[in-house]
C-alpha positions in Angstrom: 0.1 0.0 0.0 3.1 2.2 -0.5 3.1 3.0 3.2 -0.3 4.4 3.2 -2.1 3.1 6.1 -5.9 2.3 6.3 -6.2 4.5 9.4 -4.9 7.4 7.3 -7.7 6.8 4.7 -10.3 6.5 7.6 -9.1 9.8 9.2 -9.3 11.7 5.9 -12.6 10.0 5.1 -14.3 11.2 8.3 -13.1 14.8 7.2 -14.2 18.2 8.3 -18.0 17.3 8.2 -17.7 15.1 11.2 -15.8 17.5 13.3 -19.1 18.5 14.9 -19.7 15.8 17.5 -23.5 16.4 17.2 -23.4 15.3 13.5 -21.6 12.1 14.3 -24.1 11.2 16.9 -26.9 11.9 14.6 -25.6 9.6 11.9 -24.9 6.9 14.3 -28.4 7.3 15.6 -29.8 6.5 12.1 -27.4 3.4 11.8 -28.9 2.3 15.2 -32.5 2.8 13.7 -31.6 0.5 10.8 -30.0 -2.2 13.0 -32.9 -2.2 15.4 -35.5 -2.5 12.7 -33.4 -5.4 11.1 -32.7 -7.4 14.4 -34.4 -5.8 17.4 -33.3 -3.8 20.3 -31.3 -6.3 22.2 -27.5 -6.2 21.1 -26.8 -9.6 22.5 -29.1 -11.0 19.9 -28.5 -8.5 17.2 -24.9 -8.5 16.0 -25.3 -5.5 13.7 -26.7 -3.4 16.6 -23.7 -4.8 18.7 -21.3 -3.5 16.2 -23.0 -0.1 15.8 -22.9 0.4 19.6 -19.2 -0.3 19.5 -18.8 2.3 16.8 -20.8 4.7 19.0 -18.5 4.1 22.1 -15.2 4.5 19.7 -16.7 8.0 18.9 -17.2 8.8 22.5 -20.9 8.8 22.3 -22.3 8.8 25.8 -24.0 5.5 27.1 -27.2 7.6 27.9 -27.3 8.7 24.2 -26.8 5.3 22.9 -29.5 3.8 25.2 -32.0 6.7 24.2 -31.2 6.0 20.5 -32.0 2.4 20.8 -35.2 3.1 22.5 -36.2 5.8 20.2 -35.6 3.3 17.4 -37.6 0.6 18.9 -40.5 3.0 19.5 -40.5 4.9 16.2 -40.3 1.9 13.8 -43.8 2.5 12.7 -43.4 6.3 11.9 -39.9 6.5 10.7 -38.8 4.5 7.6 -35.2 4.5 6.8 -33.3 2.5 4.2 -29.7 1.9 3.3 -28.7 2.9 -0.3 -25.1 2.6 -1.6 -23.9 5.0 -4.5 -20.9 4.4 -6.6 -18.9 6.7 -9.0 -15.8 8.4 -9.9 -14.2 11.7 -8.6 -11.8 13.6 -10.8 -8.5 11.8 -11.6 -10.2 8.5 -11.8 -10.6 8.1 -8.0 -13.3 5.5 -7.1 -15.9 6.6 -4.6 -18.5 4.6 -2.6 -21.2 6.5 -0.5 -23.1 4.7 2.0 -26.5 6.4 2.9 -29.4 5.9 5.2 -32.4 7.9 4.0 -36.1 8.3 4.5 -36.4 9.8 1.0 -34.4 8.0 -1.7 -35.2 10.5 -4.5 -34.0 13.5 -2.4 -30.8 11.6 -1.5 -30.1 10.5 -5.1 -30.6 14.0 -6.4 -28.3 15.6 -4.0 -25.6 13.1 -4.5 -25.8 13.3 -8.3 -25.7 17.1 -7.9 -22.5 17.0 -5.9 -20.7 14.5 -8.3 -21.6 16.9 -11.1 -20.5 20.0 -9.3 -17.2 18.7 -8.4 -16.4 17.1 -11.8 -17.2 13.5 -10.9 -19.7 11.1 -12.3 -22.1 8.6 -10.7 -21.9 5.1 -11.9 -24.0 1.9 -11.7 -24.1 -0.8 -8.9 -20.6 -2.4 -8.5 -19.0 -0.1 -11.1 -16.4 0.5 -8.3 -17.4 -1.8 -5.6 -15.2 -4.5 -6.7 -12.2 -2.3 -6.1 -12.7 -2.5 -2.3 -12.7 -5.2 0.2 -15.1 -5.3 3.1 -13.1 -5.4 6.5 -13.4 -4.9 10.0 -11.0 -2.2 11.3 -10.0 -1.8 14.8 -7.6 1.2 15.5 -6.0 1.1 18.9 -4.3 4.0 20.4 -0.5 3.5 20.6 0.6 4.2 24.1 4.2 4.4 25.5 5.6 1.1 26.8 3.3 -1.1 24.5 5.7 -3.3 22.4 4.6 -3.6 18.6 5.5 -7.3 18.7 3.4 -8.0 21.8 0.3 -6.1 20.3 0.7 -8.0 17.0 0.8 -11.3 18.8 -2.3 -10.3 20.9 -4.3 -9.2 17.7 -3.4 -12.4 15.9 -4.3 -14.5 18.8 -7.6 -12.7 19.0 -8.4 -13.9 15.5 -7.2 -10.7 13.4 -6.2 -11.1 9.8 -3.8 -8.3 9.5 -1.8 -6.1 11.8 0.0 -2.7 11.0 1.6 -0.2 13.2 2.0 3.6 12.6 3.4 6.4 14.7 0.2 7.0 16.7 -1.9 3.8 16.4 -2.0 0.0 15.8 -4.4 -1.1 13.1 -6.1 -4.4 13.3 -8.0 -5.8 10.3 -10.4 -8.7 10.5 -12.7 -10.7 8.2 -16.2 -8.9 8.6 -17.6 -12.1 10.2 -14.8 -12.2 12.9 -15.1 -8.4 13.6 -17.3 -8.6 16.7 -15.4 -11.5 18.3 -12.0 -9.9 17.7 -13.2 -6.5 19.1 -14.8 -8.2 22.1 -11.5 -10.1 22.9 -9.4 -7.0 22.5 -11.9 -5.1 24.8 -11.4 -7.6 27.4 -7.6 -6.9 27.3 -8.4 -3.3 27.9 -7.5 -1.9 24.6 -8.4 1.7 23.9 -10.0 2.1 20.5 -9.8 5.2 18.4 -12.2 3.6 15.8 -13.9 0.3 15.6 -16.1 -0.2 12.6 -16.8 -2.2 9.5 -15.2 -0.4 6.6 -14.1 -0.7 2.9 -10.4 -0.9 2.1 -9.2 0.0 -1.5 -7.4 -3.0 -3.1 -5.2 -0.3 -4.9 -4.5 3.5 -4.3 -4.4 6.2 -6.8 -1.9 8.9 -6.1 -3.4 12.4 -6.5 -0.7 15.0 -6.8 -2.1 17.7 -9.1 -3.3 20.6 -6.8 -6.6 21.3 -8.8 -7.3 17.7 -8.7 -6.6 17.3 -4.9 -8.9 20.2 -4.3 -11.8 18.9 -6.4 -11.5 15.5 -4.8 -11.3 16.8 -1.4 -14.3 19.2 -2.1 -16.5 16.2 -3.3 -15.6 14.2 -0.3 -16.3 17.1 2.1 -19.6 17.9 0.4 -20.8 14.2 0.5 -19.9 13.8 4.2 -21.6 17.1 5.0 -25.1 15.4 4.0 -27.1 14.3 6.8 -28.0 11.2 4.8 -24.4 10.1 4.2 -23.0 7.6 6.8 -19.6 6.9 5.1 -17.6 7.9 2.1 -14.9 5.5 0.9 -12.3 6.2 -1.8 -9.0 5.1 -3.1 -7.2 8.4 -3.5 -3.9 8.8 -1.9 -4.1 12.6 -1.0 -1.4 14.6 0.4 -1.4 14.9 4.2 -3.2 17.9 5.5 -1.6 20.2 8.0 -3.1 19.9 11.5 -5.2 22.8 12.4 -3.1 23.4 15.5 0.2 23.7 13.4 
């Protein structure tokens, strides 16, 4: 992957739109609603809800907010009808983009997403036009604390059932098969591991280096506009973009 980590992509993927904590909680609330509708309100019996709750915790969503969202979803199933829709397309420079949405109005969402792709010089594609370029993975990002040996962490991850392990300066990245994600996360939780992120994600099989400043600006604008939509849960892409300076720098 040319040294480009999965976590680097996730961090960029979240982007400025999710800087507001309330927006994250609102989006996770929709994911909870979908999970409850599909499998009920008991996370012990609903693996999808179990995973969404883990994602909520990794995003520092308070327990009271999580419980309230579950109860709200269970009580409003007759009045709120959300559905999951995935859009695929290309950003400028041939960058593949997958957009996961949860919406109560598919016509509105489709129109808004098409407008954003057109405005930023991209194009929407058909189902699986770019989906085959990504692998579905569980990704657990663990905060790298002083004194934790990389070899020890790798051994723990592999013994917990992980498929792959990578270390960066500030985090350990543990990849799993989607079907093993919950079990691996639970085992690492028992070991007291602090997660920076814990979610099912899409990892590009290959990356496209984007260096032209105009293309970088267009791709970044498209990602930011998509993530700013309330209906959009996740945006995945295979662009290897230049690192953005920290706001505190």
